[in-house]
VMD Tcl script that draws the C-alpha trace (Angstrom):
set ca {
  {67.15 105.35 114.99}
  {65.87 104.13 118.35}
  {69.40 103.27 119.45}
  {70.63 106.88 119.09}
  {70.80 109.02 122.23}
  {67.95 111.51 122.57}
  {70.39 114.44 122.43}
  {71.80 113.26 119.09}
  {68.31 112.87 117.63}
  {67.30 116.32 118.86}
  {70.41 117.90 117.32}
  {69.73 116.14 114.01}
  {66.10 117.28 113.95}
  {67.13 120.82 114.82}
  {69.83 120.95 112.12}
  {67.50 119.53 109.47}
  {64.72 121.90 110.50}
  {66.98 124.92 110.26}
  {68.28 123.79 106.87}
  {64.74 123.38 105.53}
  {63.72 126.78 106.91}
  {66.69 128.46 105.20}
  {66.01 126.73 101.87}
  {62.20 127.06 102.01}
  {61.80 129.70 99.30}
  {63.66 127.64 96.69}
  {61.74 124.43 97.33}
  {58.96 123.43 94.93}
  {55.50 124.27 96.23}
  {54.53 120.59 96.41}
  {57.52 119.89 98.69}
  {56.73 122.97 100.79}
  {53.17 121.74 101.29}
  {54.28 118.23 102.24}
  {56.90 119.50 104.69}
  {54.42 121.95 106.19}
  {51.82 119.22 106.73}
  {54.46 116.85 108.17}
  {55.57 119.57 110.58}
  {52.00 120.18 111.72}
  {51.43 116.44 112.06}
  {54.55 116.02 114.17}
  {53.27 118.58 116.68}
  {49.59 119.34 116.85}
  {47.17 121.47 114.90}
  {47.85 124.51 117.09}
  {51.26 125.01 115.38}
  {49.66 125.43 111.92}
  {48.94 129.16 112.22}
  {52.25 129.98 113.92}
  {54.22 128.08 111.29}
  {52.33 129.73 108.43}
  {52.93 133.20 109.88}
  {56.63 132.43 110.33}
  {57.03 131.22 106.75}
  {55.06 134.12 105.24}
  {57.08 136.70 107.15}
  {60.51 135.19 106.58}
  {60.43 134.12 102.93}
  {60.03 136.68 100.20}
  {58.70 134.28 97.57}
  {55.93 133.21 99.91}
  {55.01 136.74 101.01}
  {55.35 138.16 97.48}
  {52.98 135.50 96.22}
  {50.44 136.41 98.88}
  {50.72 140.11 98.06}
  {50.37 139.44 94.32}
  {47.28 137.28 94.82}
  {45.73 139.85 97.13}
  {46.26 142.74 94.72}
  {44.95 140.89 91.63}
  {41.90 139.15 93.03}
  {38.60 140.79 92.17}
  {36.49 141.97 95.06}
  {33.10 140.47 95.85}
  {31.39 143.23 93.86}
  {32.98 142.12 90.62}
  {35.68 144.81 90.61}
}
mol new
graphics top color blue
foreach p $ca { graphics top sphere $p radius 0.5 }
foreach p [lrange $ca 0 end-1] q [lrange $ca 1 end] { graphics top cylinder $p $q radius 0.2 }
display resetview
């Protein structure tokens, strides 16, 4: 891939990134986790929170899962 022009590589990365973002909620959780960690590793750790917020706000399955876990977890008093 080193022989491809930088603009072509950037367009390919952008297109693949957008495709993954659109399909995120139908991907298996294991694949989501791997892609998330690869994305963080390709940038730096500072993107982790921003990426998590983006995914939780955009994808219903992700945000619904968070809401469900939050409403069914007992509180620290055993409730």
